[in-house]
Backbone as CSV, one residue per row, in Angstrom:
resi,resn,N_x,N_y,N_z,CA_x,CA_y,CA_z,C_x,C_y,C_z
1,MET,-13.361,-8.756,-11.283,-13.020,-8.836,-10.202,-14.269,-8.203,-9.067
2,THR,-13.857,-8.889,-7.543,-15.199,-8.704,-6.716,-14.633,-7.415,-5.954
3,ASN,-15.447,-6.387,-5.677,-15.465,-5.760,-4.411,-13.604,-4.909,-4.490
4,GLY,-13.757,-4.353,-5.997,-12.619,-3.497,-6.533,-11.148,-4.308,-6.814
5,GLN,-11.473,-5.550,-6.763,-9.905,-5.593,-6.739,-9.732,-6.034,-8.232
6,THR,-8.283,-6.101,-8.774,-7.872,-6.359,-9.630,-6.718,-6.394,-9.912
7,THR,-6.256,-7.036,-10.949,-4.490,-6.916,-11.135,-3.775,-5.922,-11.554
8,LEU,-2.477,-5.502,-11.357,-1.885,-4.271,-11.322,-1.925,-4.425,-13.499
9,GLU,-2.141,-5.339,-14.016,-1.995,-4.921,-15.031,-3.714,-4.727,-15.365
10,GLU,-4.501,-5.260,-14.881,-6.025,-4.583,-15.380,-6.078,-2.977,-14.470
11,LEU,-5.272,-2.688,-13.664,-5.514,-1.241,-13.082,-4.670,-0.643,-14.007
12,ALA,-3.436,-0.992,-14.538,-2.958,0.191,-15.501,-4.017,0.660,-16.402
13,ALA,-4.622,-0.558,-17.100,-5.404,-0.152,-18.217,-6.512,0.620,-17.961
14,ARG,-7.153,0.431,-16.969,-8.299,1.309,-16.161,-7.594,2.726,-15.680
15,LEU,-6.574,3.068,-15.358,-6.305,4.523,-14.620,-6.070,5.046,-15.945
16,PRO,-6.328,6.648,-15.503,-6.167,7.966,-16.329,-4.636,8.109,-16.183
17,PRO,-4.432,9.248,-17.455,-2.914,9.339,-17.461,-2.241,9.775,-16.338
18,LYS,-2.875,11.049,-15.330,-2.522,11.005,-14.654,-3.448,11.138,-12.670
19,GLY,-2.885,11.111,-12.039,-4.098,10.560,-10.308,-3.069,10.057,-9.650
20,ARG,-3.059,9.852,-8.729,-2.098,9.397,-7.378,-2.789,8.266,-7.150
21,LEU,-1.974,7.088,-6.343,-1.789,6.066,-5.822,-1.759,6.106,-4.542
22,LEU,-2.339,5.544,-3.501,-1.996,4.978,-2.476,-1.927,3.747,-1.937
23,GLY,-0.957,3.345,-1.347,-0.176,2.613,-1.036,-0.338,2.163,0.693
24,LEU,-0.507,1.007,0.755,-0.875,0.348,2.443,-0.369,-0.691,2.845
25,ASP,0.033,-0.439,3.762,0.657,-1.356,4.156,0.419,-1.774,5.074
26,ILE,-1.041,-2.937,5.552,-2.014,-3.363,6.468,-1.414,-4.215,7.717
27,GLY,-1.120,-3.921,8.928,-0.840,-4.731,10.184,-1.754,-4.843,11.273
28,THR,-1.509,-5.525,11.573,-2.503,-6.076,13.132,-2.756,-4.825,14.159
29,LYS,-2.065,-3.650,14.028,-1.783,-2.358,14.999,-2.075,-1.452,14.489
30,THR,-1.334,-1.290,12.985,-1.187,0.382,12.236,-1.666,-0.350,10.885
31,ILE,-1.776,1.056,10.001,-2.002,0.746,8.664,-0.862,2.085,7.911
32,GLY,0.117,1.658,7.645,1.381,2.509,6.939,0.567,2.771,5.305
33,LEU,0.305,4.515,5.432,-0.002,5.030,4.227,1.381,5.827,3.273
34,ALA,1.400,5.484,2.066,2.398,6.387,1.220,1.836,6.726,-0.020
35,LEU,2.079,7.794,-0.670,1.348,8.505,-1.489,2.700,8.629,-2.855
36,SER,1.796,8.608,-3.636,2.325,8.336,-5.226,2.137,10.133,-5.717
37,ASP,3.211,10.425,-6.857,2.818,11.621,-7.290,1.753,11.599,-8.018
38,VAL,1.623,12.680,-9.010,0.296,12.264,-9.463,0.942,11.827,-11.166
39,GLU,2.026,12.135,-11.361,2.511,10.719,-12.669,2.804,9.818,-12.153
40,ARG,2.713,9.010,-11.282,3.062,8.119,-10.418,4.366,7.129,-10.822
41,ARG,5.388,8.574,-10.287,6.766,8.236,-10.513,7.351,7.275,-9.005
42,LEU,6.874,8.346,-8.117,7.723,8.534,-6.838,6.719,7.919,-5.633
43,ALA,6.948,7.314,-4.719,6.085,6.842,-3.761,6.446,7.609,-2.535
44,SER,5.909,8.395,-1.718,6.506,8.841,-0.219,5.647,8.522,0.812
45,PRO,6.586,8.522,1.790,5.855,7.997,3.109,4.830,9.036,3.089
46,LEU,3.411,8.768,3.840,2.496,9.532,4.221,2.079,9.449,5.300
47,GLU,1.658,8.994,6.044,1.571,8.764,7.848,0.804,7.524,8.240
48,THR,0.640,6.953,9.250,0.555,5.884,9.759,-1.068,5.912,10.876
49,ILE,-1.891,4.995,10.440,-2.875,4.824,10.894,-2.758,4.271,12.253
50,LEU,-3.647,4.138,13.559,-3.758,3.302,14.608,-5.124,3.090,14.386
51,ARG,-4.517,1.609,14.538,-5.908,0.443,13.833,-6.359,0.838,15.443
52,ILE,-8.379,1.137,15.516,-8.991,0.976,16.267,-9.839,0.276,16.344
53,LYS,-11.040,0.002,15.152,-11.748,-1.303,15.312,-12.096,-0.827,13.134
54,PHE,-12.760,-1.742,12.858,-12.722,-1.601,11.488,-13.346,-0.886,11.145
55,GLY,-14.128,0.318,11.170,-15.402,0.753,10.699,-14.671,2.372,11.003
56,LYS,-14.125,2.541,11.965,-12.913,3.778,12.109,-11.832,3.677,11.550
57,ASP,-11.140,2.597,11.311,-9.828,2.357,10.342,-10.234,2.840,9.030
58,ALA,-11.395,2.484,8.603,-12.024,2.311,7.239,-12.717,3.881,6.587
59,GLU,-13.036,4.124,7.862,-12.977,6.192,7.102,-12.180,6.835,7.287
60,LYS,-11.447,6.341,8.312,-9.895,7.544,8.280,-9.438,7.060,6.508
61,LEU,-9.122,5.758,5.826,-8.472,5.359,4.992,-9.509,6.084,4.384
62,ALA,-10.819,6.291,3.646,-11.684,6.450,3.289,-11.401,8.124,2.681
63,ALA,-11.342,9.187,4.322,-11.129,10.264,4.336,-9.355,10.647,3.528
64,VAL,-8.589,9.960,3.856,-7.194,10.024,3.295,-7.184,9.909,1.705
65,ALA,-8.236,8.894,1.184,-8.116,8.703,-0.040,-8.959,10.077,-0.680
66,ALA,-9.938,10.661,0.104,-10.644,11.407,-0.637,-10.018,12.831,-0.720
67,GLN,-9.152,12.982,0.149,-8.269,14.053,0.751,-7.627,14.131,-0.736
68,PHE,-6.971,13.087,-0.890,-5.746,13.364,-2.067,-6.069,13.083,-3.355
69,GLU,-7.442,12.438,-3.382,-8.167,12.366,-4.767,-6.862,10.888,-5.288
70,ILE,-7.089,10.161,-4.673,-6.911,8.579,-5.095,-7.702,7.992,-5.921
71,GLU,-7.090,7.551,-7.137,-7.618,6.683,-8.236,-7.354,5.489,-7.553
72,ALA,-6.702,4.950,-7.097,-6.858,3.562,-6.508,-5.716,3.190,-5.620
73,LEU,-5.580,1.708,-5.114,-4.835,1.491,-4.137,-4.064,0.535,-3.911
74,ILE,-2.619,0.192,-3.885,-1.644,-0.602,-4.082,-1.841,-1.367,-2.439
75,VAL,-1.894,-2.821,-2.310,-2.179,-3.071,-0.882,-1.136,-4.057,-0.801
76,GLY,0.070,-3.940,0.128,0.917,-5.040,0.236,0.057,-6.186,1.088
77,LEU,0.700,-7.593,0.230,0.007,-8.659,0.392,0.498,-9.426,1.147
78,PRO,0.917,-9.607,2.925,2.383,-10.524,3.439,2.200,-11.969,3.177
79,LEU,2.958,-12.438,2.058,2.965,-13.656,2.045,4.106,-14.204,2.349
80,ASN,4.056,-15.743,2.964,4.951,-16.423,3.776,6.298,-16.197,2.454
81,MET,7.202,-16.805,3.128,8.212,-16.617,2.203,8.387,-17.865,0.747
82,ASP,7.380,-18.587,0.927,7.039,-19.839,0.184,6.279,-19.593,-0.855
83,GLY,5.536,-17.862,-0.453,4.466,-17.755,-1.799,3.439,-18.151,-1.429
84,SER,2.885,-18.947,-0.046,1.659,-19.269,0.381,1.127,-18.073,1.153
85,GLU,-0.110,-18.398,1.390,-0.777,-17.210,2.100,-1.239,-17.738,3.883
86,GLY,-0.693,-17.041,4.506,-0.775,-17.498,5.919,-1.977,-17.025,6.758
87,PRO,-2.142,-16.276,7.989,-3.188,-15.573,8.618,-3.504,-14.264,7.992
88,ARG,-1.725,-13.533,8.106,-1.132,-11.984,8.062,-2.302,-11.633,6.709
89,ALA,-1.976,-12.336,5.484,-2.062,-12.710,4.035,-4.201,-12.317,4.077
90,GLN,-4.452,-13.703,4.706,-5.950,-14.140,4.725,-6.531,-12.665,5.541
91,ALA,-5.816,-11.990,6.717,-6.936,-10.686,7.341,-6.549,-9.243,6.349
92,THR,-5.713,-9.516,5.835,-4.977,-8.210,4.462,-6.662,-8.718,3.887
93,ARG,-6.218,-9.595,3.184,-7.734,-10.100,1.704,-9.091,-9.634,2.647
94,ALA,-9.199,-9.862,4.116,-10.279,-9.869,4.467,-11.145,-8.200,4.868
95,PHE,-9.701,-7.352,5.473,-9.425,-5.693,5.436,-10.609,-5.547,4.054
96,MET,-9.688,-5.268,2.465,-10.021,-4.751,1.968,-11.306,-5.551,1.416
97,ARG,-11.607,-6.912,1.491,-13.328,-7.238,0.995,-14.428,-6.446,2.165
98,ASN,-13.517,-6.330,3.133,-14.578,-5.147,3.971,-14.852,-3.848,3.554
99,PHE,-13.465,-3.428,2.741,-13.633,-1.930,2.482,-14.443,-1.788,1.420
100,GLY,-14.778,-2.719,0.538,-15.603,-2.744,-0.436,-15.317,-2.062,-1.726
101,ASN,-16.214,-1.857,-2.325,-15.824,-1.196,-4.146,-15.800,0.514,-3.716
102,ARG,-15.467,1.113,-2.785,-14.782,2.341,-2.875,-14.029,2.746,-3.820
103,LEU,-12.996,2.069,-3.895,-11.813,2.389,-5.289,-11.364,1.254,-5.227
104,PRO,-10.608,1.102,-6.544,-10.255,-0.202,-7.403,-8.756,0.012,-6.493
105,TYR,-8.312,-1.715,-6.209,-7.112,-1.839,-5.635,-6.634,-3.048,-6.292
106,ALA,-5.264,-3.389,-6.285,-4.691,-4.557,-6.382,-3.021,-4.355,-5.406
107,PHE,-3.243,-6.131,-5.022,-2.166,-6.896,-4.364,-0.473,-6.824,-4.642
108,TRP,-0.143,-6.025,-3.881,1.073,-6.393,-4.179,2.250,-7.246,-3.295
109,ASP,3.164,-7.942,-3.508,3.711,-8.602,-2.991,4.667,-8.114,-1.768
110,GLU,4.528,-7.842,-0.782,5.169,-7.216,0.202,6.320,-7.948,1.064
111,ARG,6.462,-9.135,0.067,7.384,-10.008,1.205,8.907,-8.875,1.273
112,LEU,9.926,-9.440,2.379,10.494,-8.227,2.730,10.696,-7.003,2.920
113,SER,9.892,-6.471,2.701,9.287,-4.964,2.445,9.416,-4.313,4.016
114,THR,9.153,-4.806,4.983,9.226,-4.254,6.334,11.026,-4.611,6.653
115,ALA,11.789,-5.669,6.279,13.144,-6.178,6.936,13.831,-4.900,5.443
116,ALA,13.426,-5.003,4.551,14.462,-4.088,3.703,14.091,-2.557,4.370
117,VAL,12.934,-1.953,4.728,12.977,-0.753,5.630,13.983,-0.792,6.428
118,THR,13.905,-1.738,7.304,14.397,-1.627,8.568,15.821,-1.659,8.871
119,ARG,16.396,-2.149,7.492,17.764,-2.371,7.421,18.065,-0.961,7.209
120,GLU,17.648,-0.100,5.808,17.755,0.951,5.810,17.993,2.277,7.115
121,LEU,16.589,1.861,7.977,16.794,2.827,8.753,18.058,2.422,10.085
122,LEU,18.470,0.990,10.273,19.608,1.142,10.787,20.656,1.316,10.231
123,ALA,21.299,1.366,8.898,21.984,1.946,8.289,22.204,2.982,8.524
124,GLN,20.990,3.830,8.409,21.290,5.387,8.676,21.087,5.623,10.568
125,ASP,21.494,4.876,11.061,21.835,4.957,12.361,20.096,5.703,13.006
126,VAL,18.977,5.013,12.433,17.812,5.859,13.256,17.788,5.442,14.570
127,SER,17.251,6.146,15.336,16.775,5.019,16.854,15.804,4.172,16.960
128,ARG,15.664,3.280,18.188,14.117,2.348,17.650,13.165,3.259,18.220
129,ALA,13.092,4.156,18.524,11.893,4.311,18.875,11.603,5.743,17.405
130,LYS,12.210,6.406,16.889,12.038,6.150,15.535,11.679,5.532,14.658
131,ARG,12.284,4.562,14.496,12.204,3.146,13.874,10.721,2.990,13.768
132,ALA,10.218,2.603,15.204,9.090,2.236,15.245,8.114,2.867,14.892
133,GLU,8.246,4.744,14.915,7.589,5.497,14.475,7.230,4.994,12.729
134,VAL,8.003,5.091,12.045,8.019,5.457,10.873,8.266,4.379,10.098
135,VAL,8.398,3.218,10.384,8.745,1.563,9.540,7.276,1.411,9.059
136,ASP,6.267,1.845,9.385,4.903,1.085,8.606,4.555,2.075,7.268
137,ARG,5.020,3.420,7.855,4.879,4.076,6.325,5.975,4.112,5.322
138,MET,6.947,3.899,6.065,8.098,3.305,4.710,8.083,1.893,4.045
139,ALA,7.430,0.980,5.010,7.440,-0.122,4.580,6.329,0.220,3.059
140,ALA,5.101,1.198,3.706,3.900,1.525,2.720,4.888,2.096,1.288
141,ALA,5.927,2.963,1.672,6.524,3.830,0.510,6.720,2.593,-0.268
142,TYR,7.836,1.478,0.118,8.307,0.583,-0.396,7.462,-0.350,-1.247
143,ILE,6.560,-0.422,-0.651,5.061,-1.261,-1.354,4.664,-0.832,-2.977
144,LEU,4.589,0.447,-2.586,4.477,1.738,-3.657,5.131,1.603,-4.307
145,GLN,6.282,1.869,-4.277,7.105,2.222,-5.676,7.565,0.977,-6.239
146,GLY,6.983,-0.222,-5.615,7.794,-1.371,-6.501,6.821,-1.666,-7.363
147,ALA,5.575,-0.831,-7.052,4.157,-1.349,-8.075,3.971,-0.131,-9.040
148,LEU,4.295,1.338,-8.323,4.730,2.187,-9.377,5.745,1.619,-10.058
149,ASP,6.725,1.147,-9.886,8.042,0.748,-11.041,7.257,-0.257,-12.416
150,ARG,6.374,-0.903,-11.745,5.951,-2.068,-12.717,5.132,-1.658,-13.460
151,LEU,3.856,-0.546,-12.817,3.041,0.706,-13.697,3.637,1.197,-14.705
152,GLY,4.724,1.703,-14.490,6.110,2.354,-15.684,6.094,1.411,-16.257
153,ARG,6.577,-0.058,-16.418,6.365,-0.543,-17.405,5.344,-1.107,-18.411
154,LEU,3.979,-1.457,-17.775,3.473,-1.663,-17.990,2.481,-0.096,-18.893
155,ALA,3.030,0.720,-18.752,2.163,1.663,-19.138,2.709,2.084,-20.701
156,PRO,1.107,2.298,-21.322,1.515,2.356,-22.969,2.557,3.694,-22.886
157,ARG,3.367,3.512,-24.335,4.579,4.407,-24.926,4.122,5.239,-25.655
158,GLY,3.665,6.692,-25.485,3.265,7.665,-26.269,3.880,7.827,-27.469
């Protein structure tokens, strides 16, 4: 595949036994980041990058990836409810094409991730201001956790 893109199944075969993955929820104004543990069992919200312009956004993303010795990226793909790709999915694909061959990455269907996270935050009675502050990185953790769970099922059992 071009530009580092791979399927989750191909990624599972290429990954070393241990190493962190970084989950991305790429929005128009922010990029939510989530980090896996080295055994790739648990996703945790990490931070939210405020988008400025592509070069600066990519630079910050690359710096975070280097800091945590990231093996690969799991990128939320915002599909429409019928499974088709709209403008947001196309923008996400374009961002990753431009990010290039820096790291292997796989897309993960992120439908309902923000809605699920928002519901959970509402259930916990989190204020609107606090929800706005954390929802992107929590959505990235939700995306990453889904992919980690799937990778766990794909991993060869020793």
